[in-house]
N, C-alpha and C positions, 0 to 999 in steps of 0.2 A: 463652454468646454471644460471638462473636469481637469483640475490641476494635476500635472504629472508628478508622481512620487519621486523621491530622491534617487532611488535605485534605477527607475526608468530613465530619468534624466542622465544618470551616469552611463547607462547602457547606450543611449542614443549618442552621447558625446564620444564614447569609445568607438562605436561603429562609424561615426562621422570622421574621426581621426584616421581610422583604418582606410576608409574610402578615399580620403583626400590624398593619402600617400600612395595608394595603389598596391600596398603590401602591408604586412604586419610590421610592427615596430622592431624589426630585427635587421641586423646588418646583412647585406646581400651575400657576402662571403661566408656568413655563418648559417644562414637559413636556406640558402639556395633560392631558386626562383619560385614564384607563387604557383606556377603550373605543376611543378614537381611535388610541391607540398600537398596540393590537392589530389593529383593523380595517383600518388602513392598511398592514398587512403583506402578505406574499405566501404563496401556497400551495406546499407541497412535495408533489409527487405523482409517483411513478414506479412502473411495472409492467414487470417483466422476466420473460418466459417463455423457458425454455431446455430443450432436449433435448441431453444429453451422453452420448456412447458411448465406452467404453474396451475395447480388446481387447489384453490383455497375455498373452504366453506363460506357461503354467503356471497361469493363472487362467481361470475362466469370465468371459464378457463382463460388463461393468457398464453399466447403463443408468439414467440419472436424468432424470426429467421434473419440473422444478421451476418454481414461480412465486414471484418475489420481489415483495412489495408494500411500498411506502414512502409514508407519509402524515404530513404535519406542517405546521407554520406557523412563519414567521419574521416577527417584528414589524417595524414601521418603526423607524427610528433617531430617538430624541429626545434631543437634547443628547449625542449619541454613544452612548447606551445602547440596546441591542437584546437580544432573547431569541429563542432557537430551540429547538424541540422537534420531533422526528419519530420515528415508530414504524415498526418493520420486522417483517415476517412472511415467512418462507420456508416454503412448503408443498410437500411431496413428493406429486405427483399419482399417480405409479405406486407400486408396492410398494417401501418402503424397503429391503427385502431383495434387490432387484434389482441392487444395487451395494454395493461396500465403501466404508468411510470410513476415514481415517487412524486407526490403532489398532484397527480391527476390519474386516478385509478381507472376511469372510464367504466367502472363497474366490473373490471376484470382483474385477474391476478397480475401482480406487479413484477416487472422485469426492468432492472435499472440500466437499460441501454437505449439511446436515442440516436437519430441521425446527427452526425457531427463531422465537420471538416475543419481542421485546425493545424497549426504548427505545433507538433507535439514537443519537440525540443529544439532549441537553438542556443548554443552557449560556446564561449571561449574557455578553454581549460589550460592549466599549467601544472606540470608535475616534475619534480626532481627527487633526489634521494630522501629529502627531509621535509619538503613542503609541497603542497598542492592546492589548487583552487579552481573554482568554476564560477563564471559570471554569466547569467542568462537563464533561460528556461531549461529545466533539467529534471531527470528522474532522481529521486533521493530516497534511500532506504536505510534505516538505522536499526541495528539489532535484528529482532524478528518481525519488524514492521508493525509492532503493537502500538507505537505512538507516531512514527513517521514512516510512511510507506507510499507505494505507487498504485495500490488497488489493481494489481495486475490481472485479476480474474475478470474484471469488467472489460468490455471492448474498448472503451476510451479510457486509457490509464490516467492517473492523477500525476501531474507534474507541478513544479514549483518555479516561479520567477524569483530567483534568489541569488545571493552572493554567498558562496561557501568557501571557507578557508580551512585547510587541514594541515596538521603537522604530525610527523612520525619521528620524534627525537631519538628513538631507539627501536629495536626490533620488537619490543614488547609493549609499546605504547603508541596509540593512535588518538589524536585529538581533532575534533571538528567544531567549527563555530560558523553559524550562518544567520543571515537575515532574510526573511521571507517577505516579499513584497506583494505577491499574489499567488493564490492556489488555484490551479486549473483543474477543477474537479470533474467527476466522471460524466456528468450530464451537460457540461458546457454552458455557454451563455444563454441558451434557450431553455434551460431547466425551469419547469414550473415550481420546483421546490428550491427556494433561495439557498438553503444550506447545502444543496448538492450542486449548485451552479458555481461559477467562478467567484472566489472570495478575495476581496481586497484585504491585505494583511499588513500588520506592523508588528511582526513576530520575530523573536530571537531564539536561537537554538544553540545549546552547548552540549557536547557529548565527548566522553573519553572512554576508551577501551584499553584494558590492561591485562596482559597475559602474565599472571602471577606465577603459574607453574603449568606443566602439561595437564594437570588434573583440575586446574581452577583458573577461570577467566571471569573478570568482572568489568562491567561498564557502569558509569555514573552519568546522569543527564539532568538537564534543566531545560524545560520547554515553556517559554513565555509567549503565549498565543493571544493575539489581539486582532479581531476581525471587525471591520467597519460594518459589513453587511449582515453579520450574524453574531450579535453581542452575546447571546446565550452560549456560544461555543468558546468564548474567550476565557482563559484560565492560566494559572501558573502551576506547573507540575515539576516536582523534583523527585528523583528516585535512583534506583540501581537495579542491575540484573546480573546474576551470577550463573555461569554454566560450567560444566566439566564432566569428568568421568569418575567413577568409583572403582576400587580394586576389583578386577574381574579376571576371568580365564580367557584363553585364546578364542574359544568358541562361544563365549557368553560375555556380553559387555553391558554394564550399567552406566547410564548417563543421566544427568539431572539439569534442571533449569529452575531458577527461582527469581522472583522480582518483587520489589516493593516500591510504591510511590505514594506521595501525598499531593493532593491537588486542592487549590483554593481559588476563590474569585480574585480578579484583578481590576485595574482601572477601566478595562474595556467591557467588563461584565455588566449585566443589568443591575440597576440600583437595588433591586429586590434580592439579588443573589448574595448570600453570606454563608459560606460553607467551607469545610475542610473534610474532604472525602479521601478514603484510602483505596489503593489498588494493591492486591495481593495475588501472586501466581506461584504455583509450585507444581513441578512435573518430574516424573521419573520414567525412564525408558529402558526396557530390557531388549537387547538385540541378540538373536541366536540364529542357528543355522536355518530354521524354518521361517524366519521373519522377525517381527518386532512387536512388542506389547508396551503400550504407554498408558499411564494413569495420571490424571491431573486435576487440579482445583484452581479456579480463578474467581476472584471477587472484584467487581467494580462497585465500590461502596456508595453510600448515600448519607448526607448530613443536612439537616434543616430543610428537608424536602428537595434537595438538589443532588443529582447523581454525578459520579465520576464520568468524564467524557474523554473519548479519544477520537476527535473528528478527523485527524489526518492519518489515521491508521489504515492498513489494508484489512478492513473490517470483515470481509468475507472469510478470511482465514481463521476467525475466532467465533466462538459461540454459535456454531452450527451453520451449515450451508443453506438452510432455509431462509437465512437473512432476517430472522425475526428481531434481532437485537442490534441492528445497525445504529440505532439510537438507544442509549441506556435509559430504561424506565426510571422514573423519579425515585422509586424504592430500591434501585440498584439491582445487581445481578450476582447470583452465585451459580457457578457452572461446574458441576462434577462431570468428568468425562473419562472414558476409557476407549482405546483404539487398538486395533490389530492390523498390521500390514504385512504383506508377503507377496509371493509371486507364484502363479500357476502357469507353467510353461513360459510363454513370451508375454504374459499378461500380469503386470504389477497391479495390486489391488490394495484397498484399505477399507475398513469398516469402523465407524466411530459411533459411540453412544453418549448422549448428553442428558443430564438431569438438571433442569433450570429452576431456580427459585429466587426469591427476593433477598436482598441484604438486610432489609428491615421489614418487619410486619409478618414474617413467617408465611409468605405467599408461595404456593406451588405454581410456577408458571406453566410447565409442561416438560415433555421429553422429546428427544429427537434421535433418529437413526440416520446416518449418512453412509453412502457407499461410493467408491471410486474404482474405476477400471481403466487401465491405459493399454495402448498397443502402439508400438513403433511400426508404422506402415512402411517407411523408407527413410533414408538419410534426410533429416530435416523435416520430416512429416510425422506428426504424432496425433493419434486420436485419443480422446478422453471422454468417458461416459461418467456422469455424476448423477446421483439420486439422493434425495433427502425426504424424510417423512417426519413432520412435526405433529405431535399429538398434544393438543392444548388442554390444560387444566383451567387456568384462570387468566391467561394472557394470549391475545390474538385468537387465531382459529386454526383448526386442523388444516395442514397444507402439505401437498406433495409437489416436489420440484424434480424435473428431469432435464438434463442437458446432454447434448452430444455435439462435440466439436472436433474439427480437424485444423491443426495448427502447423503452418509451414514457415520455416525460417531459412534464409540463405545467408552465409553458407550453411549447409546441413551439418548437424552435430549428432 
């Protein structure tokens, strides 16, 4: 039997202590009874039905018809203590052989959803005016999810078995420190691709967010990632992200975002990995009465034949919805993009253009056009149509992706 990690031993000990007392370690006159603590909580309920279609040159078309169901409960907070648990099931309604998955294409277009049943979250939390923390399996998103995210687009979201401690010493400062014991990735334990299955981890996270002024916010971070099952994804990353607004008029607003990080190998990396790669991102957005226009540039660099990696990111949100760059090529990525978003009647929409090339070697990877259309069917029920068209030059193959989903959450918002 595999030896339990320290955080798992601690979780089990904490749960055993709770079970042995029949209540949480709070005085009865302070916390009230356990029944009230639970019954005053809130229901977690979400249903997401999705049809996804992929047509890639050289492969048969892939078609996935899936239903994601999430059900759980979040207790009320008593003296700052709360608990959350939710279960998740992803059902494949059509034949699973109608599409490929990462690590097993079956000769068809790849869609990164599989049948999964698991506990999505279970954690104990504490929060007061200045400190907060969570112990257990939890959703975790930092900044724009470029380094730590939940991969919310996929049916089975990514969660973390982690201990997270936070501080808000003042209204302008937020600090978070965490230890990740296991990463519950999007394809679960049955993943044919080891790097997308659950990853045993011995990773540390430090993140600070600072509101310097109404026009300038900055965050600084350090991510020390060490994965037993995927050494190639282990790395040390340090960087910062700045966001804010520029002087503008009432009907015209300019905002910006910029990031820089440096990544290197660490003790968990393969012996052959010896690199120092840069990450650079710059974006400016103009918002006006008719919508918004965004232009951006992102680089995931390469050094000594090893590329900058963001294995815990919400990757689908970056570098195109065709998902061609979920893994960074050894020669790195340069992504120039421009997007326009607006609304026609009750239909919000967005159109995005990407031009992809390598960081080293001057390779033209390809271009991509993405489109999004939303419609609120009713309170809590949203429909989303997504399309992407990747035109390959020298990386991967021409690919068309289309998805239509209906997402219901209770209570409706």
